[in-house]
N, C-alpha and C positions, 0 to 999 in steps of 0.2 A: 572224426572228420571223414566225410564221404567225398570221393572224387567221381564226377559224372562226365562221360564223354559227350561233348557238345557238337552236334552236327547240323543243327537247324536253328531258325530264328526262334527265340524264346521271349515271351511277353508275360508281364505280371498281370494277373487277372483278379486276384483277391489278396487283401492284406488285413491281418488282424493282430493287434498287439505290437510288441517291440521287435521290429525287423530292421537289420542293417545290411547294406551291401558294401563290401570293401573291393574297390576296383583294382585291377591288375597293377596300377601305378601307386596303390596304397591309399588312395582317397576314399574316405568313408562317406556314404550317401544314404539317405532315407529313400527307399523305393516308392514310386507312385504308380497308380494303376496305368496300365498300357505302356509302362517303361520297359526297356529291353534289358535282358541279362546277356552278357557277352563272355567270350572266352577269357578265362583268368579271373572272373568275378567270384567272390566268396560271399555266401549268404549266411548270416547268423540270425537265428530265430531265438528270442528270449523265452522265458517261461510263459505258458499260456498264449503262445503266439503261433500264427500260421501264415504261410504265403503259398498261394497257388500259382503255378506257371503253366502257360500253354506252349507246348512245343508245336509250333505252327505246322499243320498238316499231318501230325502224328498222334497227339494226345495231350495228356495233362500230367503234372507232377505236383504233389503236395509235400511241402516241407513243414514238418510239425515243430512243436515246442522243444526248446533246448537242443536245437540242431545246428550243425556247422557243415556247410556243403560248399565245395569248390568246383567250378566248371572248368574242365581242362581239355586236353587234346581233341582236335577235330580229326575224325577219321571216317572216310567214306570208302566202302569196299564194294566191288562188283564181282560176283561169282559167274564165271563162264564155264561152259562144258564143251 
């Protein structure tokens, strides 16, 4: 299992195969294009499955087959000198 620090809006932009999202409250849902991934969500990708996410304003994340990823802690830091 991988934990990812979530600090931005994240949208589903590609789905292939068997993907599930387990929400923080334990509810299991099938993601849809343009749906959001939020703090506490767990994404499970089955064999031969892929989900691509857009971290709005920053880039993209691909979660490949047989993966289990949980989106955790929000942390923004500012470095001053």
